[in-house]
Each structure stands twice: as structure tokens, then as C-alpha cells.
C-alpha positions in Angstrom: -99.9 169.9 -97.0 -97.7 172.9 -96.8 -99.0 175.8 -94.8 -97.3 178.7 -96.5 -99.2 181.4 -98.4 -98.9 182.1 -102.1 -96.8 185.2 -101.5 -94.0 183.2 -100.0 -93.3 181.1 -103.2 -91.0 182.1 -106.1 -90.7 180.9 -109.6 -87.2 179.5 -108.7 -88.7 177.2 -106.1 -89.8 174.1 -108.1 -91.1 172.3 -105.0 -93.2 175.3 -104.1 -94.7 175.4 -107.7 -95.7 171.8 -107.4 -97.4 172.6 -104.1 -99.3 175.6 -105.6 -100.6 173.4 -108.4 -101.6 170.7 -105.9 -103.6 173.2 -103.9 -105.1 174.7 -107.0 -106.2 171.3 -108.3 -107.7 170.5 -104.9 -109.7 173.8 -105.0 -111.0 173.1 -108.5 -112.0 169.5 -107.6 -113.8 170.6 -104.4 -115.8 173.4 -106.1 -116.7 171.1 -109.0 -117.9 168.4 -106.7 -119.9 171.0 -104.8 -121.5 172.3 -108.0 -122.5 168.8 -109.2 -124.2 168.0 -105.9 -126.0 171.3 -105.7 -127.3 170.8 -109.3 -129.4 167.9 -108.0 -131.3 170.3 -105.7 -132.2 172.8 -108.4 -135.7 171.4 -108.8 -136.2 170.8 -105.0 -134.8 173.9 -103.2 -137.1 173.2 -100.2 -134.7 170.5 -99.0 -132.7 172.9 -96.8 -131.3 170.3 -94.4 -129.8 168.2 -97.3 -128.4 171.4 -98.9 -126.8 172.5 -95.7 -125.2 169.1 -95.2 -123.6 169.3 -98.7 -122.3 172.8 -98.1 -120.8 171.8 -94.8 -119.1 168.7 -96.2 -117.4 170.7 -99.0 -116.8 173.9 -97.2 -113.8 172.8 -95.2 -111.8 171.6 -98.2 -112.6 174.8 -100.2 -111.7 177.2 -97.4 -108.5 175.3 -96.7 -107.3 175.3 -100.3 -108.3 179.0 -100.7 -106.4 180.0 -97.6 -103.2 178.4 -98.9 -103.5 180.1 -102.2 -104.5 183.5 -100.9 -101.9 186.3 -101.0 -103.9 188.5 -98.6 -101.7 188.7 -95.5 -102.6 192.3 -94.5 -104.9 191.1 -91.8 -107.5 193.8 -92.9 -110.1 191.2 -93.8 -111.3 188.3 -91.6 -111.7 184.9 -93.2 -113.2 183.5 -90.0 -116.9 184.2 -89.9 -116.9 184.0 -86.1 -115.0 187.3 -86.0 -111.6 186.2 -84.5 -108.7 188.3 -85.5 -106.0 187.0 -87.8 -102.4 186.5 -86.6 -99.4 186.4 -88.9 -97.5 183.1 -89.4 -94.1 182.8 -87.8 -92.5 181.5 -91.0 -93.3 184.6 -93.1 -90.3 185.5 -95.3 -91.4 188.8 -96.7 -88.4 191.2 -97.2 -90.4 194.2 -98.1 -90.3 196.6 -95.1 -93.3 198.5 -96.4 -95.4 195.3 -96.7 -97.2 194.6 -93.5 -97.7 191.0 -94.6 -94.2 190.2 -93.3 -94.9 191.7 -89.9 -95.2 189.8 -86.7 -97.9 191.1 -84.4 -96.4 191.9 -81.1 -98.9 192.0 -78.2 -99.3 195.3 -76.4 -97.5 195.7 -73.0 -99.2 194.7 -69.8 -98.7 195.9 -66.2 -97.0 193.3 -64.0 -97.4 193.5 -60.3 -95.5 191.7 -57.5 -96.4 188.4 -56.0 -98.4 188.2 -52.8 -99.5 185.0 -50.9 -103.0 185.6 -52.3 -101.6 184.7 -55.8 -100.7 181.2 -54.7 -103.4 178.7 -55.7 -104.9 176.9 -52.7 -105.1 173.7 -54.7 -104.6 172.4 -58.2 -103.2 174.3 -61.2 -104.5 177.6 -62.7 -106.5 177.0 -65.9 -104.4 176.6 -69.0 -105.0 179.4 -71.5 -106.1 178.2 -74.9 -104.2 178.8 -78.2 -106.7 180.7 -80.3 -104.8 180.4 -83.6 -105.2 176.9 -85.1 -102.0 177.1 -87.2 -99.9 178.1 -84.2 -101.6 175.5 -82.0 -100.7 172.7 -84.5 -97.1 174.0 -84.7 -96.7 174.2 -81.0 -97.8 170.6 -80.6 -95.7 169.1 -83.4 -92.1 167.9 -83.0 -89.8 168.6 -85.9 -89.3 164.9 -86.4 -93.0 164.6 -87.3 -92.8 167.0 -90.2 -92.5 165.7 -93.8 -91.6 168.8 -95.7 -89.2 171.7 -95.0 -92.1 174.1 -95.1 -94.1 172.3 -92.4 -94.1 174.1 -89.1 -93.0 172.6 -85.8 -92.5 173.9 -82.3 -88.8 174.8 -82.8 -89.3 178.5 -83.8 -92.1 179.0 -81.3 -90.0 177.5 -78.5 -87.3 180.1 -79.3 -89.6 183.1 -78.9 -91.4 181.5 -76.0 -88.2 181.1 -74.2 -87.7 184.9 -74.5 -91.2 185.7 -73.1 -90.7 183.3 -70.1 -87.3 184.9 -69.4 -88.7 188.4 -69.5 -91.9 187.7 -67.5 -90.1 185.7 -64.8 -87.5 188.4 -64.4 -90.2 191.1 -64.1 -92.1 189.3 -61.4 -89.0 188.6 -59.4 -87.8 192.2 -59.7 -91.1 193.5 -58.5 -91.5 191.1 -55.6 -88.0 190.7 -54.0 -87.0 194.3 -53.9 -84.1 193.8 -51.5 -82.6 190.7 -53.1 -79.3 190.8 -54.9 -79.0 190.3 -58.7 -77.3 186.9 -58.2 -80.0 185.5 -55.9 -82.7 186.9 -58.3 -81.0 185.0 -61.1 -81.1 181.8 -59.0 -84.9 182.2 -58.5 -85.4 182.8 -62.2 -83.5 179.7 -63.0 -85.8 177.6 -60.8 -88.8 179.0 -62.8 -87.5 178.5 -66.4 -85.2 175.4 -66.2 -86.1 172.3 -68.1 -87.1 170.3 -65.0 -89.7 172.9 -64.1 -91.1 173.5 -67.5 -91.3 169.8 -68.4 -93.2 169.2 -65.1 -95.7 171.8 -66.2 -96.1 170.1 -69.6 -96.9 166.8 -68.0 -99.2 168.2 -65.3 -101.3 170.0 -67.9 -101.3 167.0 -70.2 -99.8 169.0 -73.1 -97.5 166.1 -73.8 -100.4 163.8 -74.5 -101.6 166.2 -77.3 -98.1 166.6 -78.8 -97.0 164.6 -81.8 -93.6 163.1 -81.0 -91.3 160.6 -82.8 -91.6 157.1 -81.4 -88.4 157.2 -79.5 -89.9 159.9 -77.2 -92.8 157.6 -76.2 -92.7 155.7 -72.9 -91.2 152.5 -74.4 -89.3 154.0 -77.3 -89.2 152.9 -80.9 -89.9 149.2 -81.2 -86.7 147.5 -82.1 -84.9 150.8 -82.2 -83.6 153.6 -80.0 -85.1 155.3 -77.0 -84.5 158.9 -76.1 -82.7 159.5 -72.8 -84.5 161.0 -69.8 -82.6 164.2 -70.2 -83.5 164.4 -73.9 -87.2 163.8 -73.0 -87.1 166.4 -70.3 -85.5 169.0 -72.7 -88.2 168.3 -75.4 -91.0 168.6 -72.9 -89.6 171.9 -71.7 -89.4 173.1 -75.3 -93.0 172.2 -75.8 -94.1 174.3 -72.9 -92.1 177.3 -74.2 -93.7 176.8 -77.6 -97.2 176.6 -76.2 -96.7 179.9 -74.3 -95.5 181.6 -77.5 -98.5 180.3 -79.4 -100.9 181.4 -76.8 -99.4 184.9 -76.8 -98.9 185.4 -80.5 -102.2 183.7 -81.5 -104.3 186.5 -79.9 -103.8 190.3 -79.9 -104.6 190.1 -76.1 -102.5 187.0 -75.7 -99.9 188.6 -73.3 -102.7 190.0 -71.1 -104.2 186.5 -70.8 -101.0 184.5 -70.4 -99.1 186.7 -67.9 -101.6 186.3 -65.0 -101.7 182.6 -65.6 -97.9 182.3 -65.4 -97.9 184.6 -62.4 -100.2 182.2 -60.6 -98.4 179.0 -61.9 -95.0 180.3 -60.9 -96.2 181.3 -57.5 -96.7 177.6 -56.6 -93.0 177.0 -57.5 -91.8 180.0 -55.3 -94.5 179.7 -52.7 -92.1 179.6 -49.8 -90.0 182.5 -50.9 -93.1 184.6 -51.6 -94.6 184.0 -48.2 -91.3 184.7 -46.5 -91.0 188.0 -48.4 -94.5 188.9 -47.4 -93.7 188.3 -43.8 -90.5 190.4 -44.0 -92.2 193.5 -45.4 -94.5 194.3 -42.4 -91.9 193.3 -39.9 -89.6 196.1 -40.9 -92.2 198.9 -40.4 -93.4 198.0 -36.9 -92.8 200.3 -34.0 -90.8 198.2 -31.6 -90.7 200.9 -29.0 -94.3 200.1 -28.1 -95.4 203.7 -28.7 -97.8 205.0 -31.2 -96.2 206.0 -34.5 -97.5 209.6 -34.8 -95.0 210.7 -37.5 -96.9 209.2 -40.4 -95.9 207.3 -43.5 -92.5 209.0 -43.9 -91.2 207.4 -40.7 -92.6 204.0 -41.6 -91.0 204.2 -45.0 -87.7 205.1 -43.4 -87.9 202.1 -41.1 -88.8 199.8 -44.0 -85.6 200.8 -45.8 -83.4 199.9 -42.9 -81.3 196.7 -43.0 -82.7 194.2 -40.5 -79.3 194.2 -38.7 -79.4 198.0 -38.3 -83.0 197.9 -37.1 -82.2 195.1 -34.5 -79.3 197.1 -33.2 -81.5 200.2 -32.8 -84.2 198.2 -31.0 -82.1 196.3 -28.4 -78.6 197.8 -28.7 -77.1 199.9 -25.9 -73.8 200.6 -24.2 -72.2 197.4 -23.1 -74.3 195.3 -25.4 -72.7 193.1 -28.1 -74.7 191.7 -31.0 -72.7 189.2 -33.1 -73.4 187.0 -36.2 -71.7 183.6 -36.4 -71.8 180.6 -38.7 -74.0 177.7 -37.5 -72.8 174.4 -38.8 -71.2 173.7 -42.2 -72.6 175.1 -45.4 -75.1 172.7 -47.1 -76.1 172.3 -50.7 -79.3 174.1 -51.9 -82.1 171.6 -52.2 -83.4 173.1 -55.4 -80.1 173.3 -57.4 -78.0 170.8 -55.5 -74.9 172.8 -56.4 -74.9 176.2 -54.6 -73.8 176.5 -51.0 -76.5 177.2 -48.5 -75.3 179.1 -45.4 -76.9 179.3 -41.9 -76.0 182.2 -39.6 -77.1 182.8 -36.0 -77.4 186.2 -34.3 -76.3 186.2 -30.6 -76.7 188.7 -27.8 -74.4 189.6 -24.9 -75.5 192.2 -22.3 -78.0 193.0 -19.5 -76.9 189.8 -17.7 -77.4 187.6 -20.8 -74.4 185.7 -22.3 -74.3 184.3 -25.9 -78.1 184.4 -26.1 -79.3 183.1 -29.5 -81.8 185.5 -30.9 -82.5 183.9 -34.3 -81.2 181.9 -37.2 -81.2 182.7 -40.9 -80.2 180.8 -44.1 -79.4 182.0 -47.6 -76.9 181.6 -50.5 -74.6 184.2 -49.0 -73.5 184.8 -45.4 -74.5 188.5 -45.6 -78.1 187.6 -46.6 -78.2 184.8 -44.1 -77.2 187.3 -41.4 -79.9 189.7 -42.4 -82.5 186.8 -42.3 -81.3 185.9 -38.8 -81.8 189.5 -37.7 -85.3 189.5 -39.3 -86.2 186.3 -37.5 -85.1 187.9 -34.2 -87.2 190.9 -34.8 -90.2 188.7 -35.4 -89.8 187.1 -31.9 -91.9 189.6 -30.1 -91.7 188.0 -26.7 -87.9 187.9 -26.7 -87.6 191.5 -28.1 -89.9 192.9 -25.5 -88.0 191.2 -22.7 -84.7 192.7 -23.9 -86.3 196.1 -24.5 -87.5 196.1 -20.9 -83.9 195.3 -19.7 -82.6 198.0 -22.0 -85.0 200.6 -20.4 -84.0 199.4 -16.9 -80.4 199.7 -17.8 -80.8 203.2 -19.2 -82.7 204.3 -16.1 -80.0 202.9 -13.8 -77.3 204.7 -15.9 -79.3 208.0 -15.8 -79.7 207.7 -12.0 -76.1 206.9 -11.5 -75.1 209.9 -13.7 -77.5 212.2 -11.8 -76.1 211.0 -8.5 -72.6 211.6 -9.7 -73.4 215.1 -10.8 -75.1 215.9 -7.5 -72.1 214.6 -5.6 -69.7 216.7 -7.8 -71.8 219.8 -7.2 -71.9 219.2 -3.4 -68.2 218.7 -3.1 
């Protein structure tokens, strides 16, 4: 049956008129059948169980037909006795700006915070949020090839809006978490979260594909005696299903975005677990006092250190007159294991001075040499034993230089 409301049909739509009549006939037949059966209980009203059974049997057909024929799309009344709120259908075609029946309920904004290692599930997947609206749920789990009428809903339109939500939410989490990452690298992280390979894996892991109605060619063995969809086509379809499910979960509940965003945050944290942990390590390493003294200047000094580039901070910690800190490529660029396309650079930071020659302090890798160099400096700063040894040599060198300068001044004064 079609799932459009009465207000969406016009007198020019012959097919729609037939559908209206079909629903109207169904409603009349269901109510007539209910009346006939209830008449039998007129003389024996004490048979409550039998009466309840009759009502339950006919109730579903009557409510379904009445829903299709209803032109009340304002959302002001609730047809569901359980108290759940009504959400507007995505295929509403109302053109009257003053008519709220054509409006799509957009969930209110939510506050999105950065990822931390605590967000990464220790095991398994975070619980899948349910789709509370049955119409949207059915649409999200229906391939367009399984619809029989142009008015039947499939996941195609939901997938389109779900894609936008995933794009926005992933961008927001990345922006909040990786504050020192360039826009290009942020885009690469986002691509890992929303590409078909990732989303199709989510669909399979949650078993959403087993609940979705697909044409035969998308099944494991394909259509008997016919075609079979390619692996890329299957992957694309499974990714689309996940996007549609996300949209249905958000739009099917006024609090949908508030329910779905924490779930996606936890789910995505598994995909970017390594990057999130590395970012968490980098944050405190930039605000440590490498001088070994108590930081008595408060939060302002710590904040200033946190804003320093790791290369600058490393130079301040162990740099001195006669010291050379250099950054050189290590090996040939490799391909990123996640994309298989982008170059992956490795850079080493090396130290000359205080009797040391070409001492490797640390290695760093990234999509750009600049970022790889910064990661190498960060790795060096995290090597506390090595840093303290070089700091000690720096202090000894400074003392020797001061003694030599003092002796020279004394000699000049004496002469």
C-alpha cells in the first residue's frame, strides 16, 4: 500500500484517486467486520477476553487505513496511545509555506566535544540506537528495487540526508579534537570515517544488512540464473543503508540527534583510535616544564608552552650556542595504509653538539614533511631520559662558557 497522506493527492492524479478509494474500501470493510462480530456479544457483555481479542484483531487494519486517509499532518495530536511524538514524512509535497504539515522537523542542536581515549570502547560496538518512527524505519531498510509503486518509500532520500549528517558530525569531532592539524589532513581523517568501506563494515557488523530488503542480485549468491551485483556495488549499497539508518534514527525522534551523536562519537573513535591516543599524548607533552623546576607562573605560562610548535620547544629545551638540530628524511616515502594512495613521509630529528655527532633524537611520520618533522620533535621531547642527559650537558656547557667569560674579563681588568 501507498504510504502518503490524503493531503498529498490531487484530482489530477488518477493513480492516487484509486489508492484513496482502495484505502476507503478497506476502512469500511474493517469497521463493518468489527461491528458484526461485536453484535454477537450484545447479550453477553461479560465475555471481556473474547471482546478484547476481537478489538485487537481489527484494530490494526482500522488504524492503518485511517492513518493513510487522514489529512491531519500538524503533529498537534498524537495517534499513538503510548505517547510517542509524531515525525513528518520525508516525501511530503506541501507547497504552502504557512502550512506546517509540509515541514520537516529538524532536531535541536547538540554540544559536541573532542575525542579522548576514554571514548574508545574497550571491546565490542557501542549499542545501535533504535529508529523510533516505524515509517522511517521501514524506508531505511528498503532498497528502491523492492518498491512496487512510485509513492513507496525507500532508503534513497534518507541516505541523502544521512550523508549530510555524517559529514557534519565527523567534521565537528575532528575539528574539536585535532586542533593543530591542517585542513588537508583533517579531510583525510574525515574520509576514513565516511567512505563506503567504513560505513559498509558498520552495516555488516551491526547486522543491519540482514534486516534490509534487497533485490536478489545483492544477496550472497546473486539472482538465480541472472546477474550478481559487483563487490563495489554491494559495498556502495551497504554504505547507503548505514547513512539512511542514521537519518531515520535522527529524524524519527525530536531528541534523535542527541541520541545518535554520542553513539557515532564512540563508534568512530574505534576507527581513529590510534590518532586519538597519539593526540592525547601530544597535549600534555607540550605543557611540561623541561627545565626540571616548579612552574610557578600559573596557567598562562603553561598555555603559552602548549601553543609552541614542538620544533621550537625542542630547540628551547636543548638548543645552545654551537648546537645544531636538523631534520632529515628517513627512507623513501611510503603509501598510507588506510588510503593506499597518499604518500607517507618519515622524518628524523638529529643532534650535533656537546660532544655528540648526528645523534638521532626521534622519528615522526605524517602525510607532509612539515608535520612529520613536528612529530619527530614531539617524540624526542617524550624521551625524558635522553632530554635530561642533553639538558645536563647544556648546563655544563653554559657554566664552562660563563667561567671562561668571567676569567677573560678578570684577565682584561688585570692587564
